[in-house]
N, C-alpha and C positions, 0 to 999 in steps of 0.2 A: 348186596342185600336186596331182596325183592321190593322192599318198601321204597328204596331210592329209585329203582327202575320204574315202578308204577307211577310214582310222583313225577319223574322225568317225562314219561309218556303223556301224562295229563298236561303238564306244562307245555310240552311241544304241541299237543293238539290244540290247546287254547291259543297259543301263539300263532299257529298257522291259520286258525279260523279268523283271527284278527288281521291277517295279512301282514304280520310283523316279521321282520327277519331277526336273526339271533343278536346282531349288534344293537338293533333298536331296543330289544328287551334288556340286553346287558346295560345299556345306558339308563333305562327306566328303573332298574333295580339296584344300580350302583356297582356293577361289575365293570372292569376295565375293557374286557374283550369278549368277543363272541365265543372264544374257546372255552370260557367258563360256563357259558350257557350250554354249549355242546356237551360238555362233561356232565352237567346236571341232567340234561335230556336223555343221556345214555345211562344214567344211574350210576355213574362212576364215583361221584362225590356226594357227600352229605350236604343238606341245606340246613343252616341254622333255623330254628323255629321262627325267629323274628323276620327272617328273609322270606318265609312262606307268606307272611302278610304283605310284604313288598311285591312278591310275584302276583298275589291275588289282585292287589290294587292296579298293577301295571297291565294285567290281563283283563281287568274289569269283570272279575268273578268274585264269588264269596270264598273265604278260606275253606269252609266245609266242602265246596266243590273240588278243591284240590286234595284234601286229606281224608275224605270219606272212606272208611273201611281200612285205612292203613294201620290203625292200632291193633286190629284183629290179626292182620298179617304179621306184624311184628311179634305179637304174643305167640303165634304159631311157630314162627322161625326160632324164637327163643326155646320153645319146648322141644323142637326137633334138634337144633344145633347146640343149645345151651350157651350161645354166644349172642348177646344183643347187638353186636356191631356188624 
């Protein structure tokens, strides 16, 4: 899903700007390993809404910085594919 990919790209960008590695981010948001962060950054897995808040805090950004425009993309994907997942 395009939404996951874009959110992952944003998370990766903010993480790299902070000079943080994947394991450090995993520790801050409550994941056990950097593999989880790698999957998120590649858009392979969904992020629960409550975890978006954790990512924003860990990356010292506002939630809207991470999710801006994603609802419009999700609506478009649903119209095209008919499948919200």
